[in-house]
C-alpha positions, -999 to +999 in steps of 0.1 A: +497+406-468+503+384-441+470+365-443+474+354-480+509+341-470+499+318-443+469+308-462+492+299-489+515+281-466+491+259-448+470+248-478+505+241-488+513+220-460+481+198-458+487+194-497+523+181-488+507+160-461+480+148-478+504+137-512+526+121-480+499+098-465+484+087-505+525+075-514+525+058-481+493+042-482+496+032-516+537+023-518+541+006-485+533-024-489+551-031-523+586-023-497+583-054-476+615-068-462+615-108-485+619-129-455+630-169-451+602-197-438+629-200-408+622-158-402+588-163-405+584-191-383+611-174-358+592-139-355+560-145-332+551-107-341+548-115-381+514-131-365+481-115-392+505-094-409+511-094-440+548-110-452+567-115-483+583-151-486+608-164-509+614-204-508+613-235-528+581-252-539+578-288-519+578-317-537+547-338-532+536-314-513+510-294-536+477-301-535+442-286-555+408-287-546+379-263-559+400-234-572+421-239-536+457-247-538+480-254-510+515-258-509+548-260-487+575-235-492+608-239-478+644-227-472+664-259-468+656-252-430+624-253-420+588-250-446+558-230-447+522-238-459+512-218-481+469-214-490+464-197-527+431-190-545+433-183-578+450-192-609+489-200-606+515-195-627+528-211-660+560-219-642+550-226-612+558-267-602+577-287-570+609-273-570+602-242-581+619-210-563+583-187-557+576-154-538+547-156-522+531-121-504+499-129-482+492-130-443+509-154-419+489-167-397+508-183-368+482-202-353+476-226-384+511-220-392+502-210-428+504-180-453+473-169-467+488-159-505+472-130-521+499-132-545+524-159-561+551-149-585+572-182-596+607-171-607+617-188-643+653-206-640+679-182-646+700-208-672+686-223-706+685-260-709+677-275-737+650-305-744+670-335-752 
């Protein structure tokens, strides 16, 4: 009886550890802390790591070439270059608030974005 109980406990522990690792690897990246461009530039430990940055698109910095888009985002103090190689959201434009998730390369000072979310304006304004 003890051998059977021990086997059940060990099997249960292995299953719990397996699911814990699965949840951690699957959900872990979605819990990235939002940072500002100033925080990204100031923290050298973020080089080569996945970051999530919130900021406003700097007017006059949007460039597109062969499906790759380059633009800067700012928090009002510092700005950081973003390189994004996918379709831009319809709400993306100069001065739009965006959330960028990608890998920060401090050497080039750019974020290679894997996802880009353009926030919609919170107030409705009619066209006149």
